[in-house]
N, CA, C and O atoms as a GROMACS GRO file, in nm:
protein
  320
    1UNK      N    1   8.776  11.417   9.535
    1UNK     CA    2   8.870  11.433   9.430
    1UNK      C    3   8.886  11.302   9.343
    1UNK      O    4   8.893  11.195   9.405
    2UNK      N    5   8.892  11.301   9.214
    2UNK     CA    6   8.900  11.187   9.130
    2UNK      C    7   9.043  11.124   9.131
    2UNK      O    8   9.147  11.190   9.135
    3UNK      N    9   9.035  11.001   9.127
    3UNK     CA   10   9.165  10.922   9.122
    3UNK      C   11   9.242  10.946   8.987
    3UNK      O   12   9.183  10.955   8.879
    4UNK      N   13   9.368  10.956   9.001
    4UNK     CA   14   9.457  10.969   8.877
    4UNK      C   15   9.450  10.839   8.805
    4UNK      O   16   9.446  10.734   8.868
    5UNK      N   17   9.448  10.841   8.673
    5UNK     CA   18   9.455  10.714   8.603
    5UNK      C   19   9.568  10.743   8.486
    5UNK      O   20   9.558  10.843   8.414
    6UNK      N   21   9.673  10.652   8.473
    6UNK     CA   22   9.790  10.666   8.395
    6UNK      C   23   9.788  10.540   8.308
    6UNK      O   24   9.737  10.434   8.344
    7UNK      N   25   9.851  10.561   8.186
    7UNK     CA   26   9.878  10.452   8.100
    7UNK      C   27  10.024  10.430   8.074
    7UNK      O   28  10.098  10.523   8.043
    8UNK      N   29  10.068  10.294   8.088
    8UNK     CA   30  10.198  10.265   8.069
    8UNK      C   31  10.224  10.121   8.033
    8UNK      O   32  10.129  10.044   8.015
    9UNK      N   33  10.354  10.080   8.021
    9UNK     CA   34  10.395   9.947   7.984
    9UNK      C   35  10.451   9.873   8.098
    9UNK      O   36  10.523   9.931   8.180
   10UNK      N   37  10.419   9.743   8.108
   10UNK     CA   38  10.466   9.651   8.208
   10UNK      C   39  10.602   9.620   8.169
   10UNK      O   40  10.635   9.579   8.057
   11UNK      N   41  10.692   9.645   8.284
   11UNK     CA   42  10.844   9.622   8.248
   11UNK      C   43  10.886   9.503   8.337
   11UNK      O   44  10.988   9.440   8.311
   12UNK      N   45  10.808   9.474   8.440
   12UNK     CA   46  10.850   9.352   8.518
   12UNK      C   47  10.720   9.284   8.588
   12UNK      O   48  10.630   9.353   8.636
   13UNK      N   49  10.720   9.148   8.589
   13UNK     CA   50  10.606   9.095   8.651
   13UNK      C   51  10.656   8.970   8.749
   13UNK      O   52  10.586   8.873   8.781
   14UNK      N   53  10.781   8.992   8.786
   14UNK     CA   54  10.847   8.886   8.870
   14UNK      C   55  10.796   8.864   9.011
   14UNK      O   56  10.811   8.757   9.069
   15UNK      N   57  10.730   8.980   9.070
   15UNK     CA   58  10.690   8.971   9.203
   15UNK      C   59  10.547   8.920   9.209
   15UNK      O   60  10.472   8.950   9.115
   16UNK      N   61  10.505   8.852   9.304
   16UNK     CA   62  10.373   8.808   9.324
   16UNK      C   63  10.269   8.919   9.346
   16UNK      O   64  10.285   9.000   9.438
   17UNK      N   65  10.169   8.925   9.267
   17UNK     CA   66  10.057   9.018   9.266
   17UNK      C   67  10.106   9.161   9.255
   17UNK      O   68  10.043   9.255   9.303
   18UNK      N   69  10.224   9.174   9.189
   18UNK     CA   70  10.269   9.314   9.153
   18UNK      C   71  10.330   9.309   9.026
   18UNK      O   72  10.395   9.212   8.987
   19UNK      N   73  10.307   9.425   8.954
   19UNK     CA   74  10.378   9.451   8.830
   19UNK      C   75  10.442   9.588   8.829
   19UNK      O   76  10.390   9.680   8.892
   20UNK      N   77  10.550   9.605   8.763
   20UNK     CA   78  10.622   9.748   8.762
   20UNK      C   79  10.576   9.800   8.617
   20UNK      O   80  10.591   9.735   8.514
   21UNK      N   81  10.518   9.925   8.627
   21UNK     CA   82  10.473   9.989   8.502
   21UNK      C   83  10.557  10.112   8.468
   21UNK      O   84  10.582  10.194   8.556
   22UNK      N   85  10.598  10.125   8.352
   22UNK     CA   86  10.668  10.247   8.309
   22UNK      C   87  10.577  10.338   8.243
   22UNK      O   88  10.513  10.306   8.142
   23UNK      N   89  10.569  10.460   8.305
   23UNK     CA   90  10.472  10.554   8.250
   23UNK      C   91  10.564  10.673   8.192
   23UNK      O   92  10.648  10.728   8.262
   24UNK      N   93  10.543  10.704   8.070
   24UNK     CA   94  10.611  10.810   7.998
   24UNK      C   95  10.521  10.925   7.972
   24UNK      O   96  10.407  10.911   7.929
   25UNK      N   97  10.582  11.051   8.001
   25UNK     CA   98  10.509  11.164   7.977
   25UNK      C   99  10.594  11.253   7.879
   25UNK      O  100  10.717  11.248   7.883
   26UNK      N  101  10.530  11.331   7.792
   26UNK     CA  102  10.595  11.420   7.704
   26UNK      C  103  10.549  11.563   7.736
   26UNK      O  104  10.432  11.583   7.768
   27UNK      N  105  10.640  11.664   7.728
   27UNK     CA  106  10.604  11.804   7.740
   27UNK      C  107  10.702  11.887   7.670
   27UNK      O  108  10.813  11.843   7.641
   28UNK      N  109  10.664  12.005   7.641
   28UNK     CA  110  10.745  12.099   7.576
   28UNK      C  111  10.836  12.172   7.676
   28UNK      O  112  10.786  12.231   7.772
   29UNK      N  113  10.963  12.169   7.656
   29UNK     CA  114  11.049  12.246   7.750
   29UNK      C  115  11.023  12.393   7.753
   29UNK      O  116  11.009  12.449   7.644
   30UNK      N  117  11.015  12.458   7.858
   30UNK     CA  118  10.976  12.588   7.868
   30UNK      C  119  11.074  12.692   7.802
   30UNK      O  120  11.029  12.792   7.746
   31UNK      N  121  11.199  12.668   7.808
   31UNK     CA  122  11.295  12.762   7.731
   31UNK      C  123  11.333  12.723   7.607
   31UNK      O  124  11.330  12.806   7.516
   32UNK      N  125  11.376  12.587   7.582
   32UNK     CA  126  11.418  12.532   7.453
   32UNK      C  127  11.310  12.510   7.346
   32UNK      O  128  11.334  12.515   7.226
   33UNK      N  129  11.188  12.485   7.398
   33UNK     CA  130  11.061  12.466   7.321
   33UNK      C  131  11.080  12.335   7.240
   33UNK      O  132  11.029  12.321   7.130
   34UNK      N  133  11.158  12.239   7.300
   34UNK     CA  134  11.182  12.108   7.237
   34UNK      C  135  11.093  12.018   7.320
   34UNK      O  136  11.067  12.044   7.438
   35UNK      N  137  11.042  11.903   7.250
   35UNK     CA  138  10.965  11.809   7.321
   35UNK      C  139  11.058  11.719   7.400
   35UNK      O  140  11.155  11.667   7.346
   36UNK      N  141  11.027  11.700   7.533
   36UNK     CA  142  11.110  11.619   7.622
   36UNK      C  143  11.039  11.497   7.658
   36UNK      O  144  10.917  11.504   7.672
   37UNK      N  145  11.097  11.392   7.674
   37UNK     CA  146  11.035  11.255   7.733
   37UNK      C  147  11.083  11.241   7.874
   37UNK      O  148  11.204  11.252   7.899
   38UNK      N  149  10.997  11.219   7.964
   38UNK     CA  150  11.029  11.181   8.095
   38UNK      C  151  10.956  11.059   8.143
   38UNK      O  152  10.834  11.050   8.123
   39UNK      N  153  11.021  10.965   8.204
   39UNK     CA  154  10.950  10.837   8.247
   39UNK      C  155  10.958  10.811   8.388
   39UNK      O  156  11.049  10.862   8.453
   40UNK      N  157  10.872  10.735   8.442
   40UNK     CA  158  10.870  10.700   8.587
   40UNK      C  159  10.818  10.563   8.600
   40UNK      O  160  10.732  10.521   8.523
   41UNK      N  161  10.868  10.491   8.698
   41UNK     CA  162  10.812  10.349   8.724
   41UNK      C  163  10.718  10.350   8.847
   41UNK      O  164  10.748  10.408   8.952
   42UNK      N  165  10.617  10.292   8.829
   42UNK     CA  166  10.516  10.269   8.939
   42UNK      C  167  10.501  10.116   8.972
   42UNK      O  168  10.506  10.033   8.880
   43UNK      N  169  10.485  10.081   9.094
   43UNK     CA  170  10.450   9.960   9.136
   43UNK      C  171  10.303   9.941   9.150
   43UNK      O  172  10.241  10.012   9.230
   44UNK      N  173  10.239   9.847   9.074
   44UNK     CA  174  10.092   9.841   9.081
   44UNK      C  175  10.045   9.702   9.125
   44UNK      O  176  10.116   9.604   9.103
   45UNK      N  177   9.926   9.693   9.186
   45UNK     CA  178   9.871   9.574   9.239
   45UNK      C  179   9.801   9.487   9.126
   45UNK      O  180   9.713   9.536   9.055
   46UNK      N  181   9.841   9.370   9.114
   46UNK     CA  182   9.783   9.276   9.000
   46UNK      C  183   9.745   9.154   9.083
   46UNK      O  184   9.829   9.066   9.102
   47UNK      N  185   9.624   9.144   9.132
   47UNK     CA  186   9.590   9.030   9.222
   47UNK      C  187   9.581   8.894   9.151
   47UNK      O  188   9.600   8.788   9.210
   48UNK      N  189   9.549   8.904   9.017
   48UNK     CA  190   9.539   8.771   8.945
   48UNK      C  191   9.673   8.729   8.872
   48UNK      O  192   9.679   8.623   8.809
   49UNK      N  193   9.779   8.813   8.883
   49UNK     CA  194   9.899   8.792   8.795
   49UNK      C  195   9.858   8.768   8.653
   49UNK      O  196   9.903   8.672   8.590
   50UNK      N  197   9.776   8.853   8.604
   50UNK     CA  198   9.722   8.844   8.469
   50UNK      C  199   9.802   8.912   8.367
   50UNK      O  200   9.784   8.880   8.250
   51UNK      N  201   9.898   9.015   8.399
   51UNK     CA  202   9.971   9.098   8.304
   51UNK      C  203  10.116   9.056   8.295
   51UNK      O  204  10.184   9.029   8.394
   52UNK      N  205  10.157   9.052   8.174
   52UNK     CA  206  10.297   9.012   8.149
   52UNK      C  207  10.379   9.126   8.087
   52UNK      O  208  10.325   9.230   8.051
   53UNK      N  209  10.512   9.104   8.074
   53UNK     CA  210  10.601   9.210   8.033
   53UNK      C  211  10.563   9.246   7.897
   53UNK      O  212  10.534   9.157   7.816
   54UNK      N  213  10.560   9.376   7.864
   54UNK     CA  214  10.526   9.424   7.726
   54UNK      C  215  10.376   9.463   7.724
   54UNK      O  216  10.336   9.537   7.634
   55UNK      N  217  10.293   9.420   7.816
   55UNK     CA  218  10.145   9.473   7.810
   55UNK      C  219  10.130   9.608   7.831
   55UNK      O  220  10.205   9.663   7.912
   56UNK      N  221  10.040   9.677   7.769
   56UNK     CA  222  10.012   9.812   7.787
   56UNK      C  223   9.885   9.811   7.878
   56UNK      O  224   9.782   9.750   7.847
   57UNK      N  225   9.898   9.878   7.988
   57UNK     CA  226   9.797   9.875   8.098
   57UNK      C  227   9.757  10.016   8.145
   57UNK      O  228   9.831  10.113   8.127
   58UNK      N  229   9.639  10.023   8.207
   58UNK     CA  230   9.601  10.150   8.281
   58UNK      C  231   9.604  10.124   8.421
   58UNK      O  232   9.560  10.020   8.469
   59UNK      N  233   9.656  10.214   8.487
   59UNK     CA  234   9.678  10.203   8.644
   59UNK      C  235   9.596  10.322   8.714
   59UNK      O  236   9.577  10.429   8.656
   60UNK      N  237   9.551  10.296   8.832
   60UNK     CA  238   9.463  10.388   8.902
   60UNK      C  239   9.515  10.402   9.046
   60UNK      O  240   9.553  10.302   9.106
   61UNK      N  241   9.517  10.518   9.101
   61UNK     CA  242   9.551  10.538   9.233
   61UNK      C  243   9.472  10.462   9.334
   61UNK      O  244   9.352  10.446   9.311
   62UNK      N  245   9.523  10.413   9.443
   62UNK     CA  246   9.443  10.354   9.551
   62UNK      C  247   9.508  10.387   9.685
   62UNK      O  248   9.605  10.462   9.693
   63UNK      N  249   9.452  10.328   9.790
   63UNK     CA  250   9.506  10.330   9.920
   63UNK      C  251   9.630  10.253   9.921
   63UNK      O  252   9.643  10.161   9.840
   64UNK      N  253   9.728  10.283  10.008
   64UNK     CA  254   9.856  10.206  10.018
   64UNK      C  255   9.827  10.059  10.044
   64UNK      O  256   9.754  10.025  10.137
   65UNK      N  257   9.883   9.974   9.960
   65UNK     CA  258   9.873   9.821   9.968
   65UNK      C  259  10.000   9.774  10.038
   65UNK      O  260   9.990   9.682  10.119
   66UNK      N  261  10.118   9.828  10.014
   66UNK     CA  262  10.242   9.793  10.085
   66UNK      C  263  10.327   9.912  10.088
   66UNK      O  264  10.278  10.022  10.060
   67UNK      N  265  10.455   9.900  10.121
   67UNK     CA  266  10.544  10.005  10.125
   67UNK      C  267  10.552  10.090   9.996
   67UNK      O  268  10.553  10.213   9.997
   68UNK      N  269  10.557  10.017   9.889
   68UNK     CA  270  10.586  10.086   9.759
   68UNK      C  271  10.459  10.095   9.673
   68UNK      O  272  10.453  10.175   9.579
   69UNK      N  273  10.361  10.016   9.705
   69UNK     CA  274  10.238   9.998   9.605
   69UNK      C  275  10.133  10.094   9.652
   69UNK      O  276  10.088  10.087   9.766
   70UNK      N  277  10.096  10.181   9.565
   70UNK     CA  278   9.983  10.276   9.586
   70UNK      C  279   9.911  10.289   9.456
   70UNK      O  280   9.839  10.388   9.438
   71UNK      N  281   9.924  10.196   9.362
   71UNK     CA  282   9.841  10.189   9.237
   71UNK      C  283   9.782  10.055   9.207
   71UNK      O  284   9.840   9.958   9.255
   72UNK      N  285   9.685  10.038   9.142
   72UNK     CA  286   9.629   9.909   9.105
   72UNK      C  287   9.599   9.904   8.963
   72UNK      O  288   9.559  10.006   8.905
   73UNK      N  289   9.615   9.793   8.902
   73UNK     CA  290   9.585   9.776   8.755
   73UNK      C  291   9.437   9.779   8.728
   73UNK      O  292   9.362   9.707   8.794
   74UNK      N  293   9.392   9.860   8.632
   74UNK     CA  294   9.243   9.861   8.606
   74UNK      C  295   9.225   9.756   8.511
   74UNK      O  296   9.160   9.657   8.544
   75UNK      N  297   9.278   9.765   8.386
   75UNK     CA  298   9.251   9.687   8.268
   75UNK      C  299   9.360   9.695   8.159
   75UNK      O  300   9.442   9.787   8.166
   76UNK      N  301   9.365   9.612   8.067
   76UNK     CA  302   9.459   9.626   7.963
   76UNK      C  303   9.413   9.733   7.864
   76UNK      O  304   9.296   9.732   7.823
   77UNK      N  305   9.491   9.814   7.828
   77UNK     CA  306   9.462   9.937   7.742
   77UNK      C  307   9.425   9.894   7.606
   77UNK      O  308   9.481   9.792   7.567
   78UNK      N  309   9.348   9.949   7.531
   78UNK     CA  310   9.322   9.909   7.385
   78UNK      C  311   9.428   9.973   7.298
   78UNK      O  312   9.446   9.932   7.183
   79UNK      N  313   9.502  10.077   7.352
   79UNK     CA  314   9.607  10.136   7.262
   79UNK      C  315   9.726  10.035   7.259
   79UNK      O  316   9.764   9.970   7.357
   80UNK      N  317   9.775  10.030   7.142
   80UNK     CA  318   9.898   9.942   7.120
   80UNK      C  319   9.980   9.992   7.004
   80UNK      O  320  10.083   9.934   6.970
   0.00000   0.00000   0.00000
């Protein structure tokens, strides 16, 4: 099974080797037919502390690294 890849924005880089990434998804509401925005935060492993707040990054699923970290940062996204 392929690993999921998500694109989001770094909202926090205060922890050592960890960034918090806000991922937003948009979908059409089944009844109201209005576009709805939902967001979720993921903790991602950043071993080099390379990413700062505001960067757009791609994260990929991985084996659990700590209690809350199950994602790792792949690279900075070209989208901006």
